[in-house]
C-alpha positions in Angstrom: 105.0 16.3 186.3 107.0 19.6 185.8 110.3 17.6 186.2 109.1 15.1 183.6 108.3 18.0 181.1 111.8 19.5 181.7 113.4 16.1 181.0 111.3 15.7 177.9 112.3 19.1 176.6 115.9 18.3 177.3 115.7 15.0 175.4 114.0 16.6 172.4 116.7 19.3 172.4 119.5 16.8 172.6 117.9 14.7 169.8 117.6 17.8 167.7 121.2 18.8 168.2 122.3 15.2 167.5 120.3 15.1 164.3 121.8 18.5 163.3 125.3 17.1 164.1 124.7 14.0 162.0 123.5 16.1 159.0 126.4 18.4 159.3 128.8 15.5 159.8 127.5 13.7 156.7 127.7 16.9 154.7 131.2 17.7 155.9 132.4 14.4 154.4 131.8 15.7 150.9 133.7 19.0 151.4 136.6 19.3 148.9 140.1 19.9 150.1 141.4 23.4 149.5 145.0 22.8 150.2 147.4 20.0 149.4 149.6 18.2 146.8 148.8 15.5 144.3 149.8 13.8 141.1 148.1 13.2 137.8 149.0 11.4 134.6 146.7 13.8 132.7 149.1 16.8 132.9 152.5 17.5 131.4 153.9 19.9 134.1 152.9 21.3 137.4 149.4 22.8 137.8 148.6 25.2 140.7 145.0 25.8 141.8 144.7 28.7 144.2 141.6 30.3 145.8 141.1 33.7 147.3 138.6 34.9 149.8 135.7 34.6 147.3 136.9 31.1 146.3 137.9 32.4 142.8 139.9 29.7 141.1 143.4 30.9 140.1 145.0 28.4 137.8 148.7 28.5 136.9 150.0 26.1 134.3 152.7 25.9 131.6 150.2 25.4 128.7 146.5 25.7 127.8 145.7 22.0 128.1 147.1 21.9 131.7 145.1 25.0 132.5 142.0 23.2 131.2 142.8 20.4 133.5 143.1 22.8 136.5 139.7 24.4 135.7 138.1 21.0 135.3 139.6 20.0 138.7 138.1 23.1 140.3 134.7 22.6 138.6 134.7 18.9 139.7 135.4 19.9 143.3 132.9 22.7 143.5 130.1 22.3 140.9 129.8 18.7 139.7 126.1 18.3 140.5 125.3 21.5 138.6 127.3 20.3 135.7 125.6 16.9 135.8 122.2 18.7 135.7 123.3 20.8 132.7 124.4 17.8 130.6 121.4 15.6 131.6 119.0 18.4 130.9 120.4 19.0 127.4 120.6 15.3 126.7 117.1 14.5 128.1 118.5 12.3 130.8 117.0 13.8 134.0 114.6 10.8 134.5 117.6 8.7 135.5 118.0 11.1 138.5 114.5 12.1 139.3 112.3 9.3 137.9 109.1 9.4 136.0 108.4 13.0 137.1 111.1 14.2 134.6 109.9 12.1 131.6 107.9 14.9 129.9 110.9 17.2 130.1 113.2 14.5 128.9 111.0 13.9 125.9 111.0 17.6 125.1 114.8 17.6 125.1 115.1 14.2 123.2 113.3 15.9 120.4 116.6 17.5 119.6 118.9 14.4 120.0 121.7 16.5 121.5 123.6 13.6 123.0 124.0 12.1 119.6 125.0 15.4 118.1 127.6 16.1 120.8 129.2 12.7 120.3 129.4 13.2 116.6 130.8 16.7 116.8 133.5 15.7 119.2 134.8 13.2 116.7 135.0 15.9 114.0 136.8 18.5 116.2 140.5 19.3 115.4 142.8 17.1 117.4 144.1 20.0 119.5 140.5 20.7 120.7 139.9 17.0 121.4 143.0 16.9 123.5 141.9 20.0 125.4 138.5 18.5 126.2 140.1 15.3 127.3 142.4 17.3 129.7 139.4 19.2 131.0 137.4 16.0 131.5 140.3 14.4 133.3 140.5 17.4 135.7 136.8 17.2 136.4 136.9 13.5 137.2 140.1 13.8 139.4 138.7 16.8 141.2 135.5 14.8 141.9 137.5 11.8 143.0 139.5 14.0 145.4 136.2 14.9 147.2 135.8 11.2 147.9 132.2 11.3 149.3 129.2 11.9 147.0 127.6 15.3 147.6 124.2 15.4 149.4 122.3 15.7 146.1 123.3 12.2 145.2 122.7 10.9 148.7 119.1 12.2 148.5 118.4 11.0 145.0 120.3 7.7 145.3 121.8 8.3 141.9 125.4 7.5 140.9 127.9 10.1 139.8 128.9 9.3 136.2 132.3 10.2 134.9 132.6 13.4 132.8 133.3 12.9 129.1 134.4 15.2 126.4 131.0 15.2 124.7 129.4 16.4 128.0 131.2 19.7 127.6 129.4 20.2 124.3 126.1 19.3 125.9 126.7 22.1 128.4 127.1 24.5 125.4 123.9 23.0 124.0 122.2 23.8 127.3 122.7 27.4 126.5 121.1 26.9 123.1 118.1 25.5 124.9 118.0 28.4 127.3 118.6 31.2 124.8 117.0 30.1 121.5 114.0 27.8 122.1 111.7 30.8 122.4 112.6 31.6 118.7 111.0 28.5 117.3 108.2 28.4 119.9 107.3 32.0 118.9 107.3 30.9 115.3 104.9 28.1 116.2 102.6 30.5 117.9 102.6 32.8 114.9 101.8 29.8 112.6 98.8 29.0 114.8 97.6 32.6 115.0 97.8 32.8 111.2 95.9 29.5 110.9 93.1 30.6 113.3 92.9 34.4 112.8 94.7 35.1 109.5 97.9 36.7 108.5 96.6 40.2 109.2 96.4 39.3 112.8 100.0 38.2 112.8 101.1 41.5 111.3 99.1 43.5 113.8 100.4 41.6 116.8 104.1 41.7 115.7 104.2 45.3 114.4 107.4 47.2 115.0 107.9 48.7 118.4 108.2 52.4 118.9 111.2 51.6 121.1 113.9 51.0 118.5 117.6 51.4 119.3 119.7 49.9 116.5 123.3 51.1 116.3 122.7 52.9 113.0 119.5 54.6 114.1 117.4 53.1 111.4 113.7 52.5 111.9 111.5 49.7 110.6 108.5 50.8 108.6 105.5 51.7 110.7 102.5 49.4 110.7 99.6 51.0 108.8 97.1 48.3 108.1 94.8 49.1 111.0 93.2 46.8 113.6 91.8 43.5 112.3 88.3 42.6 113.3 88.2 40.1 116.2 85.8 37.3 115.4 82.8 36.9 117.8 83.4 34.5 120.6 81.1 31.9 122.1 82.4 32.8 125.5 84.9 35.4 126.8 86.9 33.4 129.3 89.6 35.4 131.1 93.2 34.0 130.9 96.3 35.1 132.7 98.7 35.0 129.8 102.0 33.7 131.0 105.0 35.7 129.9 108.0 33.8 128.6 111.0 34.6 130.8 113.3 36.8 128.8 116.8 35.3 128.4 118.8 38.4 127.6 121.4 40.7 128.8 122.8 44.2 128.6 126.1 45.3 127.3 127.6 48.6 126.2 130.9 50.2 125.6 132.6 53.5 125.0 135.8 54.2 123.2 139.0 55.6 124.8 137.9 59.1 123.8 135.3 59.0 126.7 137.6 57.7 129.4 140.4 59.4 131.4 143.1 56.9 130.4 142.1 56.5 126.7 141.4 52.8 127.1 138.0 51.4 126.0 135.5 50.6 128.8 133.0 47.7 128.7 130.0 46.8 130.7 128.2 43.4 130.5 125.4 41.8 132.6 123.8 38.6 131.4 120.2 38.0 132.4 119.3 34.4 133.3 117.2 32.4 135.7 119.0 32.4 139.1 119.4 29.5 141.4 121.9 28.0 143.8 124.6 27.7 142.8 124.6 30.6 140.4 125.4 29.5 136.9 128.8 31.2 136.6 132.1 30.3 138.2 134.9 32.9 138.7 138.3 31.9 137.4 141.7 33.1 136.2 144.1 31.3 133.9 147.8 31.9 133.8 149.6 29.9 131.1 152.1 30.0 128.3 151.4 29.7 124.6 153.7 30.3 121.6 156.3 31.9 123.8 153.9 34.4 125.3 152.4 34.6 128.8 148.6 34.9 129.1 146.4 35.9 132.0 142.7 35.6 131.4 140.2 36.5 134.1 136.4 36.3 134.1 133.6 33.8 134.5 133.4 30.2 133.2 130.4 28.0 132.7 130.9 24.8 134.8 131.2 21.9 132.4 133.1 23.9 129.7 136.8 24.7 129.6 136.5 28.4 128.6 136.3 31.9 130.1 132.9 33.0 128.7 133.1 36.7 129.6 136.2 38.4 130.7 139.5 40.0 129.8 143.1 39.2 129.0 144.2 42.8 129.8 144.5 43.5 126.1 140.8 43.2 125.3 137.7 42.8 127.4 134.6 41.1 126.0 131.0 40.4 126.9 127.8 39.1 125.3 124.1 39.6 125.1 121.7 37.2 123.4 121.5 38.1 119.7 117.8 37.0 118.9 118.5 36.7 115.2 116.2 34.2 113.5 117.9 30.9 113.6 115.0 28.5 113.1 112.4 27.7 110.5 109.4 25.4 110.6 109.0 23.5 107.3 105.5 22.5 106.3 105.3 18.8 105.3 102.9 17.1 103.0 101.6 13.6 102.7 104.4 13.0 100.2 107.2 14.2 102.5 109.8 11.6 103.5 109.7 10.9 107.2 110.8 8.1 109.5 110.7 7.2 113.1 113.4 6.6 115.6 113.0 5.4 119.2 114.9 7.2 122.0 115.3 5.1 125.2 115.0 7.2 128.3 116.6 5.5 131.4 114.8 5.4 134.7 116.4 5.0 138.2 115.2 1.4 138.5 117.0 0.3 135.4 113.9 0.3 133.2 113.7 2.4 130.0 110.8 4.5 128.7 110.7 4.4 124.8 110.1 7.8 123.1 109.0 7.6 119.5 110.4 10.5 117.5 109.4 11.4 113.9 112.3 12.7 111.8 112.7 14.3 108.4 115.5 15.5 106.2 114.9 19.0 107.6 114.8 18.1 111.3 112.5 16.5 113.9 108.8 16.7 113.3 106.0 18.2 115.4 102.2 18.4 115.0 100.9 22.0 114.9 97.2 22.5 114.5 96.9 18.9 113.3 99.5 19.3 110.6 103.1 18.1 110.4 106.0 20.6 110.5 109.8 19.9 110.6 112.1 22.1 112.7 115.2 23.3 111.0 117.2 24.9 113.9 120.8 26.1 113.9 121.5 24.0 117.0 120.9 20.9 114.9 123.7 21.8 112.5 127.3 20.5 112.8 128.7 24.0 113.0 126.6 24.8 116.1 129.2 23.9 118.7 133.0 24.1 118.7 135.9 25.2 120.9 136.8 28.4 118.9 135.6 30.7 121.7 138.9 29.9 123.5 140.7 31.9 120.8 139.4 35.2 122.3 141.8 34.6 125.2 144.8 35.3 123.0 143.3 38.3 121.0 145.3 41.5 121.3 142.9 44.0 119.7 139.2 44.3 118.9 140.1 43.5 115.2 141.4 40.1 116.4 138.1 39.5 118.2 136.0 40.7 115.3 137.9 38.3 113.0 136.9 35.4 115.2 133.2 36.2 115.4 131.9 34.2 112.5 134.0 31.1 113.4 132.7 30.5 116.9 130.1 27.7 117.6 127.9 29.1 120.3 124.3 30.5 120.3 124.5 33.7 118.3 125.4 36.6 120.6 126.1 40.3 120.4 129.8 40.4 121.0 130.9 43.7 122.6 134.6 44.1 122.9 137.1 46.9 123.8 140.8 47.1 123.9 143.5 49.0 125.8 144.2 51.0 122.6 140.9 52.7 123.0 138.8 50.8 120.4 135.3 49.6 120.9 133.4 47.3 118.6 130.2 45.1 118.2 129.6 42.1 116.0 127.3 39.1 115.8 129.2 36.1 117.1 128.1 32.5 117.0 126.3 30.1 114.6 124.0 31.7 112.0 122.5 29.7 109.1 123.6 31.0 105.7 120.1 30.7 104.3 119.1 34.2 103.0 115.3 34.5 103.7 114.4 33.8 107.4 110.7 33.4 108.1 108.6 33.8 111.2 105.9 31.6 109.6 106.2 28.1 108.0 108.0 27.7 104.8 107.3 25.0 102.1 109.7 22.3 101.3 110.3 24.0 97.9 111.5 27.1 99.7 113.9 25.2 102.0 117.5 26.2 101.3 120.5 23.9 101.4 122.4 26.9 102.8 121.0 25.9 106.1 123.9 23.4 106.2 126.5 26.3 106.1 127.4 28.9 108.7 127.0 32.5 107.6 130.5 34.1 107.4 129.4 37.7 106.6 128.1 39.5 109.7 127.1 43.1 110.5 129.5 44.9 112.8 130.4 48.4 114.1 133.7 49.7 115.3 134.5 53.1 116.8 131.2 54.7 115.8 130.9 58.5 115.4 129.2 58.8 118.8 132.0 56.8 120.5 129.3 54.6 122.2 127.9 51.2 121.5 125.0 49.3 123.2 122.8 46.2 122.9 120.0 44.9 125.0 118.4 42.0 123.0 116.4 44.3 120.8 117.3 44.9 117.1 120.9 46.0 116.9 121.3 45.5 113.1 120.2 48.0 110.5 116.7 47.8 109.0 118.2 46.4 105.8 120.1 43.7 107.7 116.9 42.9 109.5 115.5 41.6 106.3 118.5 39.2 105.9 118.9 38.0 109.5 115.2 38.2 110.8 113.5 38.6 114.1 114.1 35.6 116.4 112.0 37.2 119.2 113.7 40.5 119.9 113.0 42.4 123.1 110.8 45.4 122.3 113.7 47.8 122.9 112.7 49.9 125.9 115.7 48.7 127.8 118.1 49.3 125.0 116.6 52.8 124.4 117.1 53.7 128.0 120.7 52.5 128.0 121.4 54.4 124.8 119.9 57.6 126.1 121.8 57.3 129.4 125.1 56.9 127.6 124.5 60.2 125.8 123.8 62.1 129.0 127.6 62.4 129.8 130.9 62.6 128.0 133.3 60.8 130.5 132.9 57.4 132.1 134.5 55.2 134.6 133.7 51.9 136.3 131.5 53.6 139.0 129.5 55.4 136.2 128.8 52.0 134.5 127.9 50.4 137.8 125.3 53.2 138.3 123.8 52.5 134.9 123.7 48.8 135.5 121.4 49.6 138.5 119.3 52.2 136.7 115.6 51.4 137.6 113.9 54.4 136.3 110.4 53.4 134.9 110.6 55.4 131.7 108.7 52.6 129.8 105.8 52.6 132.2 105.1 56.3 132.3 102.4 56.1 129.6 100.7 53.3 131.6 101.0 55.5 134.8 99.3 58.3 132.9 96.5 56.0 131.6 95.8 54.6 135.1 95.7 58.0 136.7 93.2 59.1 134.0 91.0 56.1 134.6 90.9 56.3 138.3 90.4 60.1 138.3 87.0 59.5 136.8 86.0 58.5 140.4 88.4 60.4 142.7 86.5 59.8 145.9 86.4 56.0 145.5 90.0 55.8 144.3 91.6 58.4 146.6 94.0 55.9 148.2 95.2 54.6 144.9 95.5 58.0 143.4 97.7 59.1 146.3 99.9 56.0 145.8 100.2 56.6 142.1 101.1 60.3 142.6 103.9 59.1 144.9 105.1 56.2 142.6 108.6 57.7 142.3 108.7 56.6 138.6 111.1 53.8 139.4 111.0 50.1 140.4 112.1 51.1 143.8 111.7 48.7 146.8 109.3 51.0 148.7 107.1 52.1 145.7 103.5 50.8 145.9 102.5 52.9 143.0 105.0 51.2 140.7 103.4 47.8 141.6 100.0 49.1 140.8 101.1 50.4 137.4 103.1 47.3 136.5 100.3 44.9 137.5 97.7 47.1 135.8 99.5 46.8 132.5 99.6 43.0 132.8 95.9 42.8 133.5 94.9 45.0 130.6 96.9 42.8 128.2 95.4 39.6 129.8 91.8 41.1 129.5 92.1 42.3 126.0 93.9 39.4 124.5 92.1 36.6 126.3 89.8 35.8 123.3 93.0 35.0 121.3 94.4 33.0 124.1 91.2 31.0 124.5 91.3 29.8 120.9 95.0 29.2 120.9 94.8 27.0 124.0 92.2 24.9 122.2 94.9 24.1 119.7 97.6 23.5 122.3 99.1 27.0 121.7 99.6 30.2 123.7 100.4 33.8 123.4 103.2 33.2 125.9 106.0 33.6 123.3 104.3 36.5 121.6 103.5 38.5 124.7 106.6 40.6 124.5 105.5 41.8 121.0 102.1 43.1 122.1 102.9 46.6 123.4 102.2 48.5 120.1 99.1 46.6 119.5 97.6 47.1 122.9 98.1 50.8 122.7 96.3 51.0 119.3 93.4 49.1 120.8 93.3 51.4 123.9 93.4 54.5 121.7 91.0 53.4 119.0 88.7 51.2 121.2 87.2 48.9 118.4 83.9 47.4 119.4 84.9 43.8 118.3 87.7 43.8 120.9 85.4 44.9 123.7 84.2 42.1 126.0 80.3 42.1 125.7 80.0 42.0 129.5 81.4 45.6 129.6 79.5 48.6 128.4 82.6 50.5 127.4 86.3 50.4 127.0 86.6 52.5 130.1 84.7 49.9 132.1 87.0 47.2 130.6 90.1 49.1 131.7 88.7 49.8 135.2 87.8 46.2 135.6 91.4 45.3 134.8 92.5 47.6 137.7 89.9 45.9 140.0 91.4 42.6 139.1 94.9 44.1 139.8 93.8 45.0 143.4 92.0 41.7 143.9 95.1 39.7 142.9 97.4 41.8 145.0 95.1 41.3 148.0 94.9 37.5 147.4 98.7 37.2 147.1 99.9 39.7 149.7 97.0 40.6 151.9 94.9 43.8 152.2 97.6 45.9 153.8 98.9 48.0 150.9 102.3 48.2 152.6 102.7 44.6 151.6 102.3 45.7 148.0 105.6 47.6 147.9 107.6 46.5 144.9 110.5 45.3 147.1 108.0 42.7 148.6 106.1 41.9 145.4 109.3 41.4 143.4 111.4 40.0 146.2 114.7 38.4 145.1 114.5 34.7 146.1 117.4 32.6 144.9 116.8 29.0 145.8 118.6 25.6 145.6 116.6 23.2 143.4 116.1 20.8 146.4 114.9 23.4 148.9 111.4 23.5 147.3 111.1 19.7 147.6 112.6 19.7 151.1 111.6 23.0 152.7 113.4 22.1 156.0 116.7 22.6 154.1 115.8 26.0 152.7 117.7 28.0 155.4 120.8 25.9 154.8 120.6 25.9 151.0 119.1 29.2 149.8 120.6 32.6 149.5 119.2 35.3 151.8 116.1 37.0 150.4 116.5 40.6 149.3 114.0 43.4 148.4 113.1 43.6 144.8 115.0 46.3 142.9 114.5 46.6 139.1 112.2 45.0 136.6 112.0 43.9 132.9 111.9 47.1 130.9 114.9 49.0 132.4 118.6 48.5 132.7 118.3 47.0 136.2 116.6 43.8 135.2 115.4 41.8 138.1 112.6 39.4 138.9 112.0 37.0 141.9 114.3 34.3 140.4 115.7 36.2 137.4 118.1 39.0 136.7 121.7 39.9 136.2 123.6 36.6 136.7 126.8 38.7 136.8 127.9 42.3 136.5 131.1 42.9 134.7 132.9 46.2 134.1 136.5 46.4 132.7 139.1 48.6 131.0 141.9 46.5 129.5 145.2 47.8 130.8 143.6 49.1 134.0 142.1 46.1 135.6 142.8 47.2 139.2 139.3 48.9 139.0 137.6 46.1 137.1 134.3 44.7 138.6 132.7 41.2 138.6 129.7 40.9 140.9 127.8 37.6 141.1 124.6 36.7 143.0 126.1 33.7 144.8 129.2 31.9 145.8 131.7 29.7 144.0 130.9 26.4 145.8 127.8 24.3 145.5 128.5 22.8 148.9 126.4 24.5 151.7 129.1 24.1 154.3 131.8 25.7 152.1 133.1 29.1 153.1 132.5 30.1 149.5 128.8 29.1 149.3 127.5 32.6 149.7 130.7 34.6 149.3 130.0 37.7 147.2 126.2 37.6 147.4 125.8 40.5 149.9 128.1 42.7 147.8 126.0 41.9 144.7 122.8 42.8 146.5 124.4 46.0 147.9 125.6 47.1 144.4 129.2 47.1 145.5 132.1 47.2 143.1 133.4 43.6 143.7 136.9 43.3 142.3 137.3 41.2 139.1 140.9 40.3 139.9 141.7 37.7 142.5 142.7 39.0 145.9 145.2 37.4 148.2 145.4 33.6 147.7 144.3 31.8 150.9 144.4 28.2 149.7 146.5 26.3 147.2 146.5 22.9 145.6 149.6 21.8 143.7 149.3 18.9 141.2 152.4 17.4 139.6 152.7 15.0 136.7 
């Protein structure tokens, strides 16, 4: 019997090893070649594609179109499935990959008809831009063809790899509109519903200006003085956990050469996005000739598009944060409004099509809100929303050159931060902004609709070399209070992060790359200190009962540090107070298909007014006092932490509660592959209201620091590797340096692999 068991164990082991060998064997067939020679009819002269130890693509070509081909080739080899998801998501074509489970998401995207818009815009682009997109698409398709075998994602889904087309690159840019701006019109919808149910005074109360304001000119919005509106009596006080919309944002800041040792401007940029495997950005360097000049451009590209999105040409360095200007209006329709219907056909894997009936108007697609029809006028629907003008930044020599381009670039509106080697530093709103003069957070009438929606705004606020020699943005209001009336609030962050960055910049008078790296990782909990004080006050009413929690709070370290339990208690307590107090609003909004989700980031001033004034209409009748209501919120905090992480408070450390978990989209469906596909887990460090932004699947998607003219010390850290192939040596390359806050070099290191393609 013992001998039989040994043989059985041996057979199982052999079968397991064989299965593993088969899996790795199949996967290895789709590994791209990193060295070799080839030919292409899509280029005019030799293109070299090198890769260093991180897998950074180093492209050398004689002209920009051939460089686009080289980048496309690298993207096609390393990231095609990611690119395919981006174009399909924007176009509403995921159901063809994933079946009926993706239909609702596809319908949500088809509402915007972005495939049709992309195809139309491509035809209107200048011929030189059309040629560049064609070169890029040829590179993508030939890079994909070189791989030969379909990647494992296509083997698992059974889907076919479709060739890349020029319009697909515009869809990838549209994917950023969807990521960065949909919260703007969803927030407006929520405010329309709140006004309809609770009145305009409630809207003003909930969206009153934040005390955390850090515009570049120091101006403050007028304080809210109308008082707390009465909350109507409720039939029932159901508790709701109000979901928070994930902030799509970023930090950037800059100092002029007066604050650096070598007199060149210094820039920092970290863009905050959802993080998965592979990470959204792709490191690349272009080396090409144009107009008799040699250009070298280094930074990160977005797979699917032929541009360096954030980077430097050694004359200037530039970075972006989401602008959050108001770029959308809902137009209230009447029974006399002209509308019509179109049918979008959504393809399924089995060849069938699911029809989606979409109501249209002259202002945009139509949605029902509280039983009434509203049309969405959104900048992404306009012909000027997308173009190839961002590429012109590559050839800018000074910040003035970059500022001159800002109003001509078709991307989601961003805070452009730019420095040059002459020591200048500047900020300006870059991207598509409608020229209509009166943005509105609530619905407008058809009579108030402006035809200026059809035009891009050319006049933008900006700042160059300010008196303080420092510039900063962080998704809160950057423009003056006067300009805010013109450009509107598209869902700004409350400003705690921007305020902390601004204050840190004024704490010293000289900066280098290491100083900026330290600021990128600043996790001091300045914003939560009033909440810490409030919680201590509440628990101190019963010190014997709460002694353990009081001890943890007194040792909270005032930071989102991995070993802080007190920070977790304060952070979760704030969430529960907001959930408890605003649940009556959430209850009625949900009955109308709405939510406070897109307004939750506005609620900080309102919740503090409620806590300080304690109006009886906002007190849940089951509680005898506001103190009991607040203490119950803490009890719920403890109960939730216990349910999620167990009763041992050591498991409530912020590093555990906010653990960084960066996953491949397939690992959740096939957990057996998670070890092969996912990045290693890392303790949570940072949070939402501080420079070091980090959540379990969200955070700084790159960290860039550069001084033009002195790039030997420039930094580009990314939470993942270049390749989307799990057996590639570049799959996780650079991740550990990112987690350890190391100064990962921006510039390519020694080239280890080279592909040469000739015409």
